[in-house]
C-alpha positions as CSV (number, residue, x, y, z in Angstrom):
1,L,-37.8,-85.2,-27.2
2,K,-38.5,-82.4,-25.1
3,S,-35.3,-83.1,-23.3
4,V,-33.4,-83.2,-26.5
5,C,-34.5,-80.2,-27.4
6,L,-33.7,-78.4,-24.5
7,A,-30.4,-80.2,-24.8
8,A,-29.5,-78.9,-28.2
9,F,-30.7,-75.0,-27.0
10,I,-28.1,-75.9,-24.2
11,A,-25.4,-76.4,-26.9
12,I,-26.9,-73.5,-29.1
13,S,-26.4,-71.5,-25.7
14,G,-22.8,-72.6,-24.8
15,L,-21.4,-72.4,-28.6
16,T,-22.7,-69.0,-29.1
17,Q,-20.0,-68.0,-26.2
18,L,-17.4,-68.6,-28.5
19,M,-17.7,-65.0,-29.9
20,C,-16.7,-63.7,-26.5
21,P,-13.0,-63.3,-27.0
22,A,-13.8,-61.4,-30.2
23,V,-15.7,-59.0,-28.7
24,G,-13.4,-58.2,-26.7
25,W,-10.8,-58.0,-28.6
26,W,-12.7,-55.1,-30.8
27,S,-14.4,-53.6,-27.6
28,D,-10.2,-53.3,-26.1
29,R,-9.5,-51.3,-29.3
30,C,-13.0,-49.4,-30.3
31,T,-12.0,-45.6,-30.5
32,L,-15.2,-44.1,-30.2
33,T,-16.0,-40.8,-28.1
34,R,-18.2,-42.1,-25.8
35,G,-15.7,-44.9,-24.6
36,K,-15.0,-48.6,-25.0
37,R,-17.7,-50.7,-23.9
38,T,-21.3,-48.7,-23.8
39,P,-21.2,-48.9,-27.3
40,F,-20.9,-52.6,-27.8
41,M,-23.5,-52.9,-24.8
42,A,-26.2,-50.9,-26.9
43,L,-25.2,-52.7,-29.9
44,G,-26.2,-55.8,-27.8
45,G,-29.4,-54.3,-26.6
46,V,-30.8,-53.4,-29.8
47,A,-30.1,-56.8,-31.4
48,G,-31.4,-58.6,-28.2
49,T,-34.4,-57.1,-27.7
50,A,-35.4,-57.7,-31.4
51,S,-34.2,-61.2,-31.3
52,L,-36.3,-61.7,-27.9
53,L,-39.7,-60.2,-29.6
54,L,-38.9,-62.5,-32.7
55,Q,-38.5,-65.3,-30.1
56,S,-41.9,-64.5,-28.5
57,Y,-43.9,-64.6,-32.3
58,A,-42.1,-67.7,-33.5
59,S,-42.6,-69.3,-30.0
60,R,-46.9,-67.9,-30.4
61,R,-47.0,-69.3,-34.0
62,E,-44.9,-72.4,-33.3
63,V,-42.6,-71.7,-36.0
64,W,-39.7,-73.4,-34.6
65,T,-36.6,-72.8,-37.1
66,L,-37.5,-69.4,-36.8
67,Y,-37.5,-69.6,-33.0
68,A,-33.8,-71.3,-33.6
69,A,-32.5,-68.5,-35.4
70,A,-34.1,-65.9,-33.3
71,F,-32.7,-67.5,-29.8
72,T,-29.5,-67.8,-31.5
73,V,-29.1,-63.8,-32.2
74,S,-30.5,-63.4,-28.5
75,M,-27.8,-65.9,-26.8
76,M,-25.1,-63.8,-29.5
77,S,-26.4,-60.2,-28.5
78,L,-26.2,-61.4,-24.4
79,N,-23.1,-62.4,-25.2
80,V,-22.4,-59.1,-26.3
81,I,-23.3,-57.2,-23.3
82,Y,-22.0,-59.5,-20.8
83,T,-18.2,-59.0,-22.5
84,S,-18.7,-55.5,-22.7
85,M,-20.1,-55.2,-19.1
86,V,-17.6,-58.1,-17.6
87,G,-14.7,-55.5,-19.4
88,L,-16.1,-52.5,-18.0
89,I,-16.1,-53.0,-14.1
90,P,-12.2,-53.3,-14.1
91,D,-12.4,-50.0,-16.2
92,V,-14.0,-48.1,-14.0
93,V,-14.1,-50.0,-10.4
94,P,-10.8,-49.1,-8.1
95,A,-9.1,-52.3,-7.5
96,R,-10.1,-52.2,-3.3
97,Q,-13.6,-52.0,-4.4
98,T,-13.8,-54.9,-7.0
99,G,-15.0,-57.8,-4.7
100,A,-17.6,-55.3,-3.7
101,A,-18.7,-54.4,-7.3
102,N,-18.8,-58.4,-8.5
103,G,-20.8,-59.3,-5.7
104,L,-23.4,-56.2,-5.5
105,Q,-23.5,-57.1,-9.7
106,S,-24.5,-60.9,-8.9
107,L,-26.6,-59.7,-6.4
108,L,-28.8,-57.5,-9.2
109,A,-28.6,-60.8,-11.6
110,V,-30.1,-62.9,-8.7
111,L,-32.8,-60.4,-8.1
112,G,-33.3,-60.0,-11.4
113,A,-33.9,-64.1,-11.5
114,L,-36.6,-64.0,-8.9
115,A,-38.3,-60.7,-10.3
116,G,-38.9,-63.3,-13.5
117,F,-40.2,-66.3,-11.3
118,G,-42.6,-63.5,-9.5
119,V,-43.2,-62.3,-13.4
120,Y,-44.0,-66.2,-14.4
121,E,-46.2,-67.4,-11.4
122,A,-48.3,-63.8,-11.5
123,A,-49.2,-64.5,-15.3
124,E,-49.9,-68.0,-14.8
125,A,-52.4,-67.3,-11.6
126,R,-53.9,-64.3,-13.5
127,E,-54.5,-65.8,-17.1
128,G,-53.4,-69.3,-16.9
129,E,-51.0,-71.6,-18.6
130,G,-48.7,-70.3,-21.1
131,A,-49.2,-66.8,-19.8
132,G,-46.2,-67.1,-17.6
133,L,-44.1,-67.3,-20.6
134,R,-45.6,-64.6,-22.9
135,A,-45.4,-62.2,-19.6
136,L,-41.5,-63.2,-19.1
137,Y,-40.5,-62.4,-22.9
138,N,-42.4,-58.9,-22.7
139,A,-40.8,-58.2,-19.4
140,Y,-37.5,-59.3,-20.4
141,A,-38.5,-57.3,-23.6
142,V,-38.3,-54.2,-22.0
143,A,-35.9,-54.6,-19.0
144,V,-33.1,-55.7,-21.6
145,P,-33.1,-51.6,-22.9
146,A,-34.0,-50.1,-20.2
147,A,-30.8,-51.3,-18.0
148,I,-28.7,-50.6,-21.2
149,V,-30.0,-47.1,-21.1
150,I,-29.4,-46.4,-17.4
151,T,-26.0,-48.3,-17.4
152,C,-24.5,-46.1,-20.7
153,A,-26.2,-43.0,-18.8
154,A,-24.7,-43.4,-15.6
155,V,-21.3,-44.5,-16.4
156,R,-18.5,-42.0,-17.9
157,E,-15.6,-43.9,-19.6
158,E,-12.6,-42.5,-20.5
159,R,-12.5,-41.1,-24.1
160,P,-10.2,-43.3,-25.8
161,E,-7.1,-41.7,-27.5
162,V,-6.6,-41.8,-31.1
163,R,-3.3,-40.5,-33.0
164,R,-3.8,-36.9,-35.2
165,G,-6.2,-37.2,-38.0
166,E,-7.0,-40.8,-36.9
167,V,-10.7,-41.6,-37.3
168,R,-12.4,-43.0,-34.6
169,R,-14.6,-46.3,-35.0
170,M,-16.1,-48.9,-33.3
171,F,-14.7,-52.0,-35.1
172,A,-11.0,-51.9,-35.6
173,K,-9.1,-53.2,-38.7
174,P,-8.8,-57.2,-37.9
175,D,-5.5,-58.2,-37.0
176,W,-6.0,-61.8,-37.6
177,G,-2.7,-62.6,-35.8
178,S,-3.6,-60.7,-32.6
179,L,-7.3,-61.6,-33.2
180,K,-6.2,-65.9,-33.3
181,S,-3.8,-64.8,-30.1
182,S,-7.4,-64.2,-28.0
183,Y,-8.2,-67.7,-28.6
184,T,-4.6,-69.2,-27.6
185,L,-4.8,-70.4,-24.0
186,D,-1.8,-71.1,-22.0
187,L,-3.0,-73.7,-19.5
188,S,-0.3,-73.0,-17.0
189,S,-1.1,-69.8,-16.6
190,D,-3.4,-68.2,-13.9
191,F,-5.6,-67.0,-16.6
192,G,-5.5,-70.5,-18.4
193,L,-6.2,-72.3,-15.0
194,V,-9.4,-69.7,-14.2
195,T,-10.7,-70.6,-17.4
196,L,-10.3,-74.4,-17.1
197,S,-11.9,-74.6,-14.1
198,R,-14.4,-72.2,-15.1
199,T,-15.3,-74.7,-18.2
200,W,-15.4,-77.6,-15.7
201,Y,-18.1,-75.1,-13.4
202,Y,-20.0,-74.3,-16.4
203,M,-20.3,-78.0,-17.1
204,G,-21.0,-79.0,-13.8
205,V,-24.1,-76.0,-13.6
206,S,-25.4,-77.1,-17.0
207,S,-27.2,-80.2,-15.5
208,Q,-29.6,-77.9,-13.6
209,A,-31.3,-77.6,-16.9
210,F,-32.6,-81.0,-16.3
211,F,-33.6,-80.4,-13.0
212,L,-37.5,-80.5,-14.1
213,Y,-37.1,-84.3,-14.6
214,Y,-35.4,-85.2,-11.6
215,L,-37.9,-83.1,-9.2
216,K,-40.5,-85.6,-11.7
217,D,-38.7,-89.2,-11.4
218,V,-36.3,-88.5,-8.5
219,A,-38.1,-86.5,-5.9
220,R,-41.3,-87.9,-7.1
221,M,-42.8,-84.4,-6.8
222,S,-46.6,-84.4,-7.5
223,D,-46.0,-81.2,-9.3
224,P,-42.5,-80.9,-11.1
225,Q,-43.2,-77.6,-13.2
226,T,-44.2,-75.8,-9.8
227,G,-41.0,-77.5,-7.7
228,V,-38.6,-76.0,-10.2
229,I,-39.5,-72.8,-9.9
230,I,-40.0,-72.6,-6.1
231,M,-36.6,-74.6,-5.7
232,S,-35.1,-72.1,-8.1
233,S,-36.6,-69.3,-5.8
234,V,-34.8,-70.8,-2.8
235,A,-31.4,-71.0,-4.8
236,Q,-31.5,-67.5,-5.8
237,L,-32.5,-66.3,-2.4
238,G,-29.5,-68.4,-1.2
239,A,-27.0,-66.4,-3.5
240,A,-28.9,-63.1,-3.0
241,L,-27.7,-63.2,0.7
242,A,-24.2,-64.6,-0.2
243,S,-23.2,-62.5,-3.1
244,V,-22.7,-59.1,-1.1
245,P,-21.3,-60.1,2.3
246,V,-18.3,-62.5,0.0
247,G,-17.7,-60.1,-2.1
248,G,-17.1,-57.3,0.2
249,L,-14.9,-59.5,2.4
250,S,-12.9,-60.8,-0.1
251,D,-11.7,-57.1,-0.3
252,R,-11.3,-56.3,3.3
253,F,-9.5,-60.2,4.1
254,G,-6.3,-62.2,2.8
255,R,-5.1,-59.0,1.2
256,G,-7.9,-59.2,-1.3
257,A,-7.4,-62.6,-1.8
258,R,-10.2,-64.4,-4.0
259,K,-9.1,-68.2,-4.2
260,P,-10.3,-69.4,-0.7
261,W,-13.7,-67.7,-1.2
262,I,-13.5,-69.7,-4.8
263,Y,-12.5,-72.8,-2.9
264,A,-15.0,-72.4,-0.3
265,S,-18.1,-71.7,-2.6
266,C,-16.9,-74.5,-5.2
267,A,-16.5,-77.1,-2.3
268,V,-20.3,-76.1,-1.3
269,L,-21.3,-76.7,-4.6
270,G,-20.1,-80.0,-5.5
271,L,-21.0,-81.7,-2.1
272,G,-24.9,-79.8,-2.7
273,N,-25.0,-81.3,-6.0
274,V,-23.6,-84.9,-4.6
275,G,-26.6,-84.5,-1.8
276,F,-29.2,-84.3,-4.4
277,M,-28.6,-88.1,-5.5
278,F,-29.7,-88.4,-1.7
279,C,-32.7,-86.5,-1.5
280,R,-36.1,-88.2,-1.7
281,S,-38.5,-85.5,-0.3
282,A,-38.9,-82.1,-0.9
283,T,-37.8,-80.3,1.8
284,S,-34.5,-82.0,1.6
285,V,-34.7,-80.8,-1.9
286,A,-35.2,-77.1,-1.1
287,A,-32.2,-77.3,1.6
288,I,-29.7,-78.5,-0.4
289,S,-31.1,-76.0,-2.9
290,L,-30.5,-73.1,-0.4
291,A,-26.9,-74.7,0.3
292,I,-26.1,-74.3,-3.4
293,G,-27.6,-70.9,-3.8
294,V,-25.0,-69.8,-1.0
295,G,-22.2,-71.7,-3.0
296,N,-23.1,-70.0,-6.2
297,G,-23.4,-66.9,-5.1
298,G,-19.9,-67.2,-3.3
299,D,-18.3,-67.9,-6.8
300,L,-20.4,-65.3,-8.5
301,A,-19.1,-62.8,-6.5
302,M,-15.3,-64.0,-7.5
303,D,-16.5,-64.5,-11.1
304,S,-14.9,-61.5,-12.6
305,S,-12.6,-60.3,-9.3
């Protein structure tokens, strides 16, 4: 039953990403004085923080319908934040520094994940079983608004131009034809191929959600829950080591070409996941996890480049 529920929440997470093209459409047409991206970041931050706190409450009270609803809103809010963030980097970063900027962004994401593991383990060691999840909810509810405030304060977006007498607004009047076109994909175009490849990538990494059961049933670890934290930390360490160097190198060599780095990263990811099929010890799992982390770090650095 737990694995089925996990799959259901993964499905919710994936389905909420269908809103991203619409969010991007409205963000492109936002005419607020503050800019096009940061207003959507702020909106996502407020909604996301509220839904995270509601998730924490519903989890403690075991009100699972409320938890599912709060989780859905939380995923939608994070998609709003992520969509505006992806648009912000090319808006404010020079093209010659795009790889380095995305590498740094990936590094910060990895360090955030490592910090989450640290918070979980520290809370579990100090207060006992169950404390780790409560601590994560609280930490996340603090980190999200803090990161949004820092970003909005530090970034100076260009003021969108409007016609004389036009009212500045966050949400443009829907043009359903144009909005519909944002969901239309030409698979023969470069963007269509990139989108298709990202779909396959996410389908592949979704299997990691069942890593706990792999460690328990295949690797035969006595404490698979702790094993997930250790192996995930090893993988995140590999990603941290690779993301910034790959991003910087892609700016300097090959005239800014990104595809060779994506090919190499995906080859490492694919071979690593095949390697898991033959692992029967914690040491071999850790070695593969490190390699997969390096591949994932390189791919993340190219994700928005």
